[in-house]
Structure formats: C-alpha cells, structure tokens
C-alpha positions in Angstrom: 13.2 28.4 -12.0 16.6 27.2 -13.1 18.0 23.7 -12.7 20.0 24.3 -9.5 16.9 25.7 -7.8 14.9 22.7 -8.9 17.6 20.3 -7.6 17.7 22.1 -4.2 13.9 22.2 -3.9 13.8 18.5 -4.7 16.4 17.6 -2.1 14.5 19.7 0.5 11.3 17.9 -0.3 13.0 14.5 -0.2 14.4 15.3 3.3 11.0 16.4 4.6 9.3 13.3 3.2 11.9 11.0 4.8 11.5 12.8 8.2 7.8 12.5 8.0 8.0 8.8 7.1 9.9 8.2 10.4 6.8 9.4 12.3 4.4 6.5 12.5 1.4 8.7 13.3 1.4 9.9 9.7 0.0 7.6 7.0 1.6 7.6 3.6 -1.6 9.3 2.3 -1.2 12.0 4.9 2.4 12.6 4.0 1.5 12.7 0.3 -1.1 15.4 1.0 1.3 17.3 3.2 3.9 17.2 0.5 1.4 18.7 -2.0 0.6 15.6 -4.0 -3.1 15.1 -5.0 -2.4 11.4 -5.7 -0.4 9.3 -3.3 0.7 7.1 -6.2 2.5 10.1 -7.7 4.2 10.8 -4.3 5.2 7.1 -4.1 6.7 7.2 -7.6 8.7 10.3 -6.9 9.9 9.0 -3.5 11.2 5.9 -5.2 13.1 8.0 -7.7 14.7 9.9 -4.9 15.6 7.0 -2.6 15.3 3.8 -4.6 12.6 2.6 -2.0 8.9 2.9 -1.9 7.7 5.0 1.1 6.5 1.8 2.7 9.9 0.0 2.2 11.7 3.1 3.5 9.5 3.2 6.6 10.0 -0.5 7.3 13.7 -0.3 6.7 14.1 2.8 9.0 11.9 1.4 11.7 14.0 -1.8 11.8 17.1 0.4 12.2 15.6 2.2 15.2 14.3 -1.0 16.7 17.8 -2.6 16.4 19.4 0.5 17.9 17.0 0.5 20.9 17.5 -3.3 21.5 21.3 -2.8 21.3 21.3 0.1 23.8 19.0 -1.9 26.2 21.3 -4.9 26.2 24.8 -3.5 26.1 26.6 -1.0 28.4 27.2 2.2 26.3 29.0 4.4 28.8 32.5 5.0 30.1 33.5 4.7 33.7 34.9 8.2 33.8 32.0 10.7 33.9 34.2 13.4 32.5 34.6 11.4 29.3 31.2 9.8 29.2 30.0 10.7 25.7 26.9 8.6 26.1 25.7 10.2 29.3 22.0 10.9 29.3 20.8 14.4 28.8 18.3 13.9 31.6 21.0 13.6 34.1 20.9 16.0 37.1 24.6 16.7 36.8 25.7 20.0 35.1 
C-alpha cells in the first residue's frame, strides 16, 4: 500500500470515527471495536493524532455545538416571510 492510499484510508477512518462519536448510543469502547482496534487506548491515541482531541473531548465539544444550535433555533425566528424564498422551511411541511 503506497503513501497516498494510507493517507486516504486514514482520512476515511477518521471521518467514520467522528461520525460515530456524534451518536451517543455508542460508547468509546464500542467505537474502538467497530474501528478495528483491540485496545481503546490505541484508538484514543490515534484519534488525538487525527483531530487534536481525545474522543471524549471531541464528543463533548460536538454535543455542545448541537445543543447550542438547538437552543438558538428554539429561541430565534429562522425563516423568511416569503415562502418562496424560505431557505429554512421544514422538510416536514405539507407544501410541495
């Protein structure tokens, strides 16, 4: 496997790990196992190399972002008056 293939594979693994860490139903040990690590410490070390954060720090930082985004959307109007230009319109709307 050449260097470019390793870099690509590493970036794919990093993206998968980050996506899994956004799902609170998976523990860090579960994610470590899913990613193919026999030891969660090795996964944590590699994740910190990728992102600069431990998996726990990344999860806490990301959950705070989503919590802040949810609180913002619940407390501020995020739609336009004109339905034709309403980029924030809900996808659950009955309108076509």
